SETOR-546744 format. One record per residue (C-alpha): residue number from 1; residue in one letter; x, y, z. Coordinates in steps of 0.1 Angstrom, whole numbers. Each point is the difference from the previous one (the first is absolute). Example, Ala and Ser with C-alpha at 12.3 -4.5 7.8 and 13.67 -1.06 7.14 Angstrom:
SETOR-546744
+------+--------+-------+-------+-------+
! doro ! drenmi !     u !     v !     w !
+------+--------+-------+-------+-------+
!    1 !      A !   123 !   -45 !    78 !
!    2 !      S !    14 !    34 !    -7 !
+------+--------+-------+-------+-------+
//
This chain:
SETOR-546744
+------+--------+-------+-------+-------+
! doro ! drenmi !     u !     v !     w !
+------+--------+-------+-------+-------+
!    1 !      M !  1324 !   573 !  -305 !
!    2 !      K !     7 !    37 !    -3 !
!    3 !      G !    14 !    15 !   -32 !
!    4 !      F !    37 !    10 !     3 !
!    5 !      T !    31 !    14 !   -17 !
!    6 !      Y !    32 !   -18 !     9 !
!    7 !      Y !    34 !    16 !    -7 !
!    8 !      N !    34 !   -10 !    14 !
!    9 !      P !    30 !     7 !   -22 !
!   10 !      A !    27 !   -11 !    25 !
!   11 !      K !    25 !   -23 !   -16 !
!   12 !      I !    10 !   -28 !    22 !
!   13 !      I !    34 !   -17 !    -1 !
!   14 !      F !    -1 !   -30 !    23 !
!   15 !      G !    26 !   -26 !    12 !
!   16 !      R !    36 !    -5 !     7 !
!   17 !      G !    23 !    27 !   -14 !
!   18 !      S !   -29 !    22 !   -11 !
!   19 !      E !    18 !    31 !    13 !
!   20 !      Q !    24 !    -4 !   -29 !
!   21 !      H !   -27 !    13 !   -23 !
!   22 !      L !     1 !    34 !    17 !
!   23 !      E !    25 !    15 !   -24 !
!   24 !      E !   -22 !    -6 !   -30 !
!   25 !      L !   -31 !    12 !    18 !
!   26 !      L !    17 !    33 !    10 !
!   27 !      R !    13 !     4 !   -36 !
!   28 !      Q !   -35 !    -4 !   -13 !
!   29 !      Q !   -12 !    27 !    24 !
!   30 !      G !    26 !    25 !   -12 !
!   31 !      T !     9 !     7 !    36 !
!   32 !      T !    26 !    27 !     6 !
!   33 !      S !    -2 !     6 !    38 !
!   34 !      L !   -11 !   -28 !    24 !
!   35 !      L !   -10 !     0 !    36 !
!   36 !      L !     3 !   -33 !    18 !
!   37 !      V !   -23 !    -2 !    31 !
!   38 !      Y !     5 !   -28 !    25 !
!   39 !      S !     1 !   -10 !    36 !
!   40 !      G !    28 !   -15 !    20 !
!   41 !      D !    33 !   -17 !    -8 !
!   42 !      F !   -16 !   -32 !   -15 !
!   43 !      V !    -2 !    17 !   -34 !
!   44 !      K !    37 !     3 !     1 !
!   45 !      T !     6 !   -34 !    15 !
!   46 !      L !   -21 !   -16 !   -28 !
!   47 !      G !    21 !    18 !   -26 !
!   48 !      I !   -29 !    20 !   -13 !
!   49 !      F !    16 !    34 !     8 !
!   50 !      D !    32 !    -7 !   -19 !
!   51 !      T !   -19 !   -15 !   -29 !
!   52 !      V !   -21 !    31 !    -4 !
!   53 !      K !    29 !    23 !     5 !
!   54 !      N !    22 !   -18 !   -25 !
!   55 !      I !   -28 !    -1 !   -26 !
!   56 !      C !    -5 !    37 !     4 !
!   57 !      A !    37 !     6 !    -6 !
!   58 !      N !    -1 !   -22 !   -31 !
!   59 !      L !   -29 !    19 !   -14 !
!   60 !      G !    13 !    35 !    10 !
!   61 !      I !   -30 !     5 !    24 !
!   62 !      T !     6 !    23 !    29 !
!   63 !      F !    -6 !   -20 !    32 !
!   64 !      Y !   -15 !    12 !    32 !
!   65 !      E !   -11 !   -22 !    29 !
!   66 !      N !   -18 !     1 !    34 !
!   67 !      G !    -3 !   -29 !    24 !
!   68 !      Q !   -20 !    17 !    28 !
!   69 !      V !   -34 !   -15 !    -7 !
!   70 !      V !   -17 !   -14 !    31 !
!   71 !      P !   -31 !   -22 !     5 !
!   72 !      N !   -33 !    19 !    -3 !
!   73 !      P !    20 !    25 !   -23 !
!   74 !      K !    -1 !    36 !    11 !
!   75 !      I !    -9 !    32 !   -20 !
!   76 !      E !    30 !    18 !    14 !
!   77 !      L !    24 !   -22 !   -20 !
!   78 !      V !   -22 !     4 !   -30 !
!   79 !      Y !     3 !    38 !     3 !
!   80 !      S !    37 !    -3 !     2 !
!   81 !      L !     3 !   -23 !   -30 !
!   82 !      V !   -23 !    21 !   -21 !
!   83 !      E !    21 !    31 !     6 !
!   84 !      Q !    32 !   -20 !    -7 !
!   85 !      S !   -15 !   -14 !   -32 !
!   86 !      K !   -10 !    34 !   -13 !
!   87 !      Q !    34 !    14 !     7 !
!   88 !      N !    18 !   -29 !   -18 !
!   89 !      K !   -25 !    -3 !   -29 !
!   90 !      I !    -8 !   -36 !     9 !
!   91 !      D !   -20 !   -17 !   -28 !
!   92 !      F !    -3 !   -35 !    13 !
!   93 !      V !    -7 !   -13 !    36 !
!   94 !      L !    11 !   -36 !     7 !
!   95 !      A !   -12 !   -17 !    32 !
!   96 !      A !    19 !   -30 !    15 !
!   97 !      G !   -16 !   -18 !    29 !
!   98 !      G !   -36 !    -5 !    12 !
!   99 !      G !   -32 !    21 !     0 !
!  100 !      S !    14 !    28 !    21 !
!  101 !      A !    28 !     8 !   -25 !
!  102 !      I !   -24 !    -4 !   -30 !
!  103 !      D !   -27 !    22 !    15 !
!  104 !      T !    27 !    27 !     8 !
!  105 !      A !    12 !    -2 !   -35 !
!  106 !      K !   -36 !     4 !   -13 !
!  107 !      A !    -6 !    30 !    22 !
!  108 !      V !    32 !    16 !   -12 !
!  109 !      A !   -10 !    -7 !   -36 !
!  110 !      I !   -32 !    20 !     3 !
!  111 !      G !    16 !    27 !    21 !
!  112 !      V !    28 !    10 !   -23 !
!  113 !      P !   -22 !    14 !   -29 !
!  114 !      Y !   -24 !    16 !    25 !
!  115 !      E !     6 !    36 !    11 !
!  116 !      D !   -17 !    -2 !    33 !
!  117 !      D !    -2 !   -24 !    30 !
!  118 !      V !     0 !   -37 !   -11 !
!  119 !      W !   -22 !    -8 !    30 !
!  120 !      D !   -28 !    18 !   -19 !
!  121 !      F !    -4 !   -31 !   -21 !
!  122 !      F !    -8 !   -20 !    31 !
!  123 !      T !   -24 !    25 !    16 !
!  124 !      K !   -15 !    23 !   -26 !
!  125 !      G !    -9 !   -21 !   -30 !
!  126 !      I !    24 !    18 !   -22 !
!  127 !      E !     0 !   -14 !   -36 !
!  128 !      L !    33 !   -16 !    -9 !
!  129 !      T !    11 !     8 !   -36 !
!  130 !      E !    37 !    -8 !     1 !
!  131 !      A !    24 !   -22 !    19 !
!  132 !      L !    36 !   -12 !    -3 !
!  133 !      P !     4 !   -36 !   -13 !
!  134 !      I !     7 !   -25 !    27 !
!  135 !      G !    17 !   -34 !     1 !
!  136 !      V !     3 !   -26 !    27 !
!  137 !      I !    23 !   -27 !    12 !
!  138 !      T !   -20 !   -18 !    26 !
!  139 !      T !    15 !   -19 !    29 !
!  140 !      L !   -29 !    -4 !    24 !
!  141 !      P !   -32 !   -17 !   -12 !
!  142 !      A !   -29 !    17 !    18 !
!  143 !      S !   -16 !    32 !   -12 !
!  144 !      G !    -2 !    -7 !   -37 !
!  145 !      S !     9 !    37 !    -6 !
!  146 !      E !    24 !   -11 !   -27 !
!  147 !      T !   -29 !    -3 !   -25 !
!  148 !      S !   -28 !    19 !    17 !
!  149 !      N !   -13 !    35 !    -6 !
!  150 !      C !     1 !    10 !    36 !
!  151 !      T !    23 !    17 !    25 !
!  152 !      I !    -6 !     3 !    38 !
!  153 !      I !    19 !    26 !    20 !
!  154 !      S !    -1 !    11 !    37 !
!  155 !      N !    -2 !    36 !    11 !
!  156 !      G !     0 !     1 !    38 !
!  157 !      L !   -31 !   -20 !    11 !
!  158 !      Y !   -14 !     0 !   -35 !
!  159 !      K !     8 !   -30 !   -22 !
!  160 !      L !   -17 !     5 !   -34 !
!  161 !      G !     1 !   -14 !   -35 !
!  162 !      F !    -1 !    14 !   -35 !
!  163 !      E !    -8 !   -19 !   -31 !
!  164 !      H !     7 !     7 !   -37 !
!  165 !      D !    11 !   -20 !   -30 !
!  166 !      L !    29 !    24 !    -6 !
!  167 !      I !    18 !   -14 !    30 !
!  168 !      I !    -2 !   -36 !   -11 !
!  169 !      P !    38 !    -9 !    -4 !
!  170 !      Q !    14 !    -3 !   -35 !
!  171 !      F !    16 !   -33 !    11 !
!  172 !      A !     4 !   -23 !    29 !
!  173 !      I !    31 !   -22 !     4 !
!  174 !      M !    -8 !   -30 !    23 !
!  175 !      N !    29 !   -23 !     9 !
!  176 !      P !   -13 !   -24 !    27 !
!  177 !      E !    37 !    -6 !    11 !
!  178 !      F !    -1 !    35 !    14 !
!  179 !      T !   -27 !   -11 !    25 !
!  180 !      L !    19 !   -31 !    13 !
!  181 !      G !    17 !    18 !    28 !
!  182 !      L !   -31 !    18 !    13 !
!  183 !      P !    -5 !    -2 !    38 !
!  184 !      A !   -29 !   -24 !     9 !
!  185 !      Y !   -20 !    29 !    14 !
!  186 !      Q !     1 !    20 !   -32 !
!  187 !      T !    -8 !   -31 !   -21 !
!  188 !      S !   -31 !    -6 !    22 !
!  189 !      C !   -11 !    36 !     0 !
!  190 !      G !     3 !    -1 !   -38 !
!  191 !      I !   -21 !   -31 !    -3 !
!  192 !      A !   -27 !    15 !    23 !
!  193 !      D !     0 !    32 !   -22 !
!  194 !      I !    -5 !   -20 !   -32 !
!  195 !      L !   -29 !   -20 !    16 !
!  196 !      S !   -16 !    33 !    11 !
!  197 !      H !     0 !    13 !   -35 !
!  198 !      L !   -17 !   -32 !   -13 !
!  199 !      L !   -26 !     1 !    28 !
!  200 !      E !    -8 !    36 !    -5 !
!  201 !      R !    -8 !    -7 !   -36 !
!  202 !      Y !   -19 !   -32 !     7 !
!  203 !      F !   -25 !    16 !    23 !
!  204 !      S !   -23 !    16 !   -26 !
!  205 !      D !   -37 !     3 !    -5 !
!  206 !      V !     1 !    -1 !   -37 !
!  207 !      E !   -18 !   -31 !   -14 !
!  208 !      H !    13 !   -23 !   -28 !
!  209 !      T !    37 !     4 !     6 !
!  210 !      D !     9 !   -37 !    -3 !
!  211 !      V !    32 !     7 !   -20 !
!  212 !      T !    16 !    23 !    26 !
!  213 !      D !   -15 !   -20 !    29 !
!  214 !      F !    18 !   -31 !   -11 !
!  215 !      M !    32 !    19 !    -9 !
!  216 !      L !     0 !    15 !    35 !
!  217 !      E !    -7 !   -33 !    17 !
!  218 !      G !    28 !   -17 !   -20 !
!  219 !      A !    24 !    28 !     8 !
!  220 !      M !    -9 !    -4 !    37 !
!  221 !      K !     5 !   -37 !    -1 !
!  222 !      A !    34 !     4 !   -16 !
!  223 !      L !    10 !    26 !    26 !
!  224 !      L !   -11 !   -23 !    29 !
!  225 !      I !    20 !   -29 !   -14 !
!  226 !      N !    32 !    19 !    -8 !
!  227 !      G !    -2 !    20 !    32 !
!  228 !      E !     1 !   -32 !    20 !
!  229 !      R !    28 !   -13 !   -22 !
!  230 !      L !    21 !    31 !     8 !
!  231 !      I !    -6 !    -4 !    37 !
!  232 !      D !    13 !   -36 !    -3 !
!  233 !      N !    29 !    10 !   -23 !
!  234 !      P !     9 !    37 !    -4 !
!  235 !      A !    25 !    -9 !   -27 !
!  236 !      N !   -26 !   -15 !   -23 !
!  237 !      Y !     6 !    20 !   -32 !
!  238 !      N !   -31 !   -13 !   -18 !
!  239 !      A !   -23 !    10 !    30 !
!  240 !      R !    17 !    34 !     0 !
!  241 !      A !    -6 !     4 !   -37 !
!  242 !      E !   -37 !   -10 !     4 !
!  243 !      I !    -5 !    26 !    27 !
!  244 !      Q !    18 !    27 !   -18 !
!  245 !      W !   -22 !    -4 !   -31 !
!  246 !      L !   -31 !    -2 !    22 !
!  247 !      A !     9 !    34 !    16 !
!  248 !      S !    -4 !    16 !   -35 !
!  249 !      V !   -30 !   -21 !   -11 !
!  250 !      A !   -18 !    10 !    32 !
!  251 !      H !     4 !    37 !    -6 !
!  252 !      N !     3 !     7 !   -37 !
!  253 !      N !   -38 !     5 !    -2 !
!  254 !      I !    -7 !   -30 !   -23 !
!  255 !      L !   -19 !   -16 !    29 !
!  256 !      D !   -21 !    32 !     4 !
!  257 !      T !   -15 !    -3 !   -35 !
!  258 !      G !   -38 !    -2 !     0 !
!  259 !      R !    -4 !     4 !    38 !
!  260 !      I !     2 !    26 !    28 !
!  261 !      S !    26 !    -7 !    27 !
!  262 !      D !    -5 !     8 !    36 !
!  263 !      W !    31 !    16 !    15 !
!  264 !      G !   -16 !     7 !    34 !
!  265 !      S !    26 !   -22 !    18 !
!  266 !      H !    28 !    20 !   -16 !
!  267 !      R !   -15 !    33 !    11 !
!  268 !      I !    -1 !   -12 !    36 !
!  269 !      E !    36 !   -14 !    -2 !
!  270 !      H !    13 !    33 !   -14 !
!  271 !      E !   -11 !    17 !    31 !
!  272 !      L !    18 !   -26 !    22 !
!  273 !      S !    33 !     3 !   -19 !
!  274 !      A !    -3 !    38 !     0 !
!  275 !      Q !    -7 !     1 !    37 !
!  276 !      Y !    23 !   -26 !    12 !
!  277 !      G !    25 !    -8 !   -28 !
!  278 !      V !   -13 !   -36 !    -3 !
!  279 !      T !    14 !   -20 !   -29 !
!  280 !      H !   -27 !     0 !   -26 !
!  281 !      G !    -1 !   -38 !    -6 !
!  282 !      E !    -3 !    -8 !    37 !
!  283 !      G !   -25 !    28 !     5 !
!  284 !      M !   -21 !   -15 !   -28 !
!  285 !      A !     1 !   -34 !    17 !
!  286 !      V !   -14 !    15 !    31 !
!  287 !      V !   -27 !    20 !   -18 !
!  288 !      L !   -11 !   -28 !   -24 !
!  289 !      V !    -6 !   -24 !    29 !
!  290 !      A !   -22 !    26 !    17 !
!  291 !      W !   -17 !    12 !   -32 !
!  292 !      T !   -10 !   -35 !   -11 !
!  293 !      K !   -13 !    -8 !    34 !
!  294 !      Y !   -21 !    32 !    -1 !
!  295 !      A !   -12 !    -7 !   -36 !
!  296 !      A !   -10 !   -35 !    11 !
!  297 !      N !   -27 !    16 !    21 !
!  298 !      Q !   -10 !    27 !   -25 !
!  299 !      K !     5 !   -13 !   -35 !
!  300 !      P !    13 !   -35 !    -2 !
!  301 !      R !    -9 !   -10 !   -36 !
!  302 !      K !    33 !     5 !   -18 !
!  303 !      L !    20 !   -11 !    30 !
!  304 !      A !   -20 !   -33 !     1 !
!  305 !      Q !     7 !    -5 !   -37 !
!  306 !      L !    38 !     4 !     5 !
!  307 !      A !    -1 !   -23 !    31 !
!  308 !      N !   -16 !   -26 !   -22 !
!  309 !      R !    23 !     3 !   -30 !
!  310 !      L !    33 !     7 !    18 !
!  311 !      Y !    -4 !   -23 !    31 !
!  312 !      G !   -28 !   -24 !   -10 !
!  313 !      I !   -23 !    11 !    28 !
!  314 !      D !   -34 !   -16 !    -9 !
!  315 !      Y !   -32 !    20 !    -6 !
!  316 !      H !   -20 !   -30 !    11 !
!  317 !      S !    16 !    -2 !    34 !
!  318 !      F !     2 !    37 !    10 !
!  319 !      S !   -19 !    32 !    -4 !
!  320 !      E !    16 !    29 !   -20 !
!  321 !      K !     8 !    17 !    32 !
!  322 !      Q !    18 !   -30 !    14 !
!  323 !      M !    19 !    -5 !   -32 !
!  324 !      A !    11 !    36 !     0 !
!  325 !      L !    12 !    -3 !    36 !
!  326 !      K !    19 !   -31 !   -10 !
!  327 !      L !    17 !    20 !   -27 !
!  328 !      S !    11 !    26 !    26 !
!  329 !      E !    14 !   -29 !    21 !
!  330 !      E !    19 !   -14 !   -30 !
!  331 !      L !    15 !    34 !    -8 !
!  332 !      R !    11 !     3 !    36 !
!  333 !      R !    16 !   -34 !    -2 !
!  334 !      F !    18 !     9 !   -32 !
!  335 !      F !    14 !    32 !    14 !
!  336 !      K !    11 !   -17 !    32 !
!  337 !      M !    18 !   -26 !   -22 !
!  338 !      L !    18 !    29 !   -15 !
!  339 !      N !    10 !    10 !    36 !
!  340 !      L !   -20 !    33 !    -3 !
!  341 !      K !   -20 !    16 !    28 !
!  342 !      T !   -38 !    -1 !    -5 !
!  343 !      T !   -13 !    23 !    27 !
!  344 !      L !     6 !    36 !    10 !
!  345 !      T !     8 !   -11 !    35 !
!  346 !      E !    29 !   -21 !   -13 !
!  347 !      L !    12 !    31 !   -17 !
!  348 !      G !    -2 !    19 !    33 !
!  349 !      I !   -28 !    22 !   -13 !
!  350 !      G !   -29 !    10 !    22 !
!  351 !      T !   -31 !    22 !    -5 !
!  352 !      D !    16 !    33 !     6 !
!  353 !      H !    -1 !    13 !   -36 !
!  354 !      F !   -30 !   -20 !   -14 !
!  355 !      E !   -22 !    31 !    -1 !
!  356 !      E !    24 !    22 !   -20 !
!  357 !      M !    10 !   -29 !   -24 !
!  358 !      A !   -37 !    -6 !    -7 !
!  359 !      N !    -5 !    38 !    -5 !
!  360 !      R !    29 !     3 !   -24 !
!  361 !      A !   -11 !   -31 !   -20 !
!  362 !      T !   -35 !    14 !    -5 !
!  363 !      K !     8 !    37 !     0 !
!  364 !      N !   -19 !     5 !    32 !
!  365 !      D !   -28 !   -23 !   -11 !
!  366 !      T !    -7 !    18 !   -32 !
!  367 !      Q !    13 !   -27 !   -22 !
!  368 !      R !    -6 !   -38 !    -2 !
!  369 !      V !    29 !   -24 !    -3 !
!  370 !      G !    -2 !   -32 !   -21 !
!  371 !      H !   -24 !   -13 !   -27 !
!  372 !      Y !   -10 !   -36 !     7 !
!  373 !      M !    -7 !    11 !    36 !
!  374 !      E !    -3 !    38 !     5 !
!  375 !      L !    15 !    11 !    33 !
!  376 !      D !    -7 !    31 !    20 !
!  377 !      R !    18 !    13 !    30 !
!  378 !      A !   -20 !   -22 !    24 !
!  379 !      K !     6 !   -32 !   -20 !
!  380 !      I !    38 !     7 !    -3 !
!  381 !      L !     1 !     4 !    38 !
!  382 !      E !   -17 !   -34 !     3 !
!  383 !      I !    25 !   -17 !   -23 !
!  384 !      L !    29 !    16 !    19 !
!  385 !      S !   -15 !   -13 !    33 !
!  386 !      M !    -3 !   -35 !   -15 !
!  387 !      A !    36 !     2 !   -10 !
!  388 !      L !    11 !     3 !    36 !
!  389 !      A !    -3 !   -38 !     5 !
+------+--------+-------+-------+-------+
//
C-alpha cells in the first residue's frame, strides 16, 4: 500500500427533504450573492428552483441563475458565467443537476478570482490559489462530482480535466426522490459512469491494497444488484438511494487511498465524447468492454481477481486470460441489461477519426495514458478497433 493524504471536507445531507437544509447552509457560508447553475426545466419541475430562490429571498441573498448547461459542458458558457459573476460580485455558486452542472459551477468558481483565461488551469498547469465556494443539489447519480475535487470541461475537440481540493463542494444535498423521474436512459448511463469510476480505481498495480480492493468489490456488487432492481422497477426508492450514494462513494477519492488508479479508459472515452458528443456513461460502456478485452491479452492479473470475486469465476477451471475475457463478457451483459450500446458500430461510429483521437489522447504519442496498463497511440488505436464489434 502506498502512503497517502486523504482530505474531503464536503458535508453531505442525504435523504428525503434534505434540500430544506439549504437555508442554514447558505447562512453558515455568509452568502450575499448567489449564482444557480443548472440544466433544463426539471430543476423547476422538481421545485428546486423555487426553493433556492425563496431561500435567497429570505436571507437577503441576491439571486442569479443560468439554466443553459449541456452534456459535456462547454467552456463558452463558463466564460459567460465567469464574466457575469465578476460583474455581479457572486460569492457562492450553487449547482443543481448532474455532473455537467457541477463541473460548470466548479470551472466558474476557479475562473472568477483569476484575472486571465480560466482554460489556463486545464492546459498550462497554473497553480490554483483561490476559488469561490460551491454547493450542490444533485439530481443525477453518475459523475460523483458532488464530492470530488475534479471538473471536466470541453473546448472544441478538447475535453480536459482539472483537479484541486479547493473545488470540492462545501456541501452536497442528495434527495433520492429527485431521481425517481429520471428517464431510463439517463439512469442507465449514470450507473455505467459509476461502475467506470470503480473499475478505474480497481485496476492498480500497487500490492497490499486489501482494504480498498474489498471496498471496491463490495461497491461494485451493490451497484450490480441495485442497477438490476431499477431496471425491474424504476420507482424503487431504496435502489435509487443506494445508487445515489454509490455515485459519491465511487468518486470522493476514499477508494483511491493507498493505490494508483488507471484512468486510461476515461482518457479514450473523453476523445469519443469530444469528437462525437457521445453520452459519457454509454461511451464508458463501449470503451470498458473493449479495454478489458484488450487487457485480458496483455495484463490479465487484476481482471482475473475481479472476475473471481465479483462473478465467482474459478481459478482452477480457467487461466487468468480466460477469466479476464469472461469479466469483459459479464460487463457487456450488464451494460446490455441496462439497454446501453456496447460497440462503436452500434453508436454509428466508424474508423474515420481514430487517428486524431489517439493523437489527442497521447499528445501526438509523446505521453502515455493509464497506469495499470500504459497506452501509447498504437495501443489506443487497437482498443478503438476492438470497440467496433
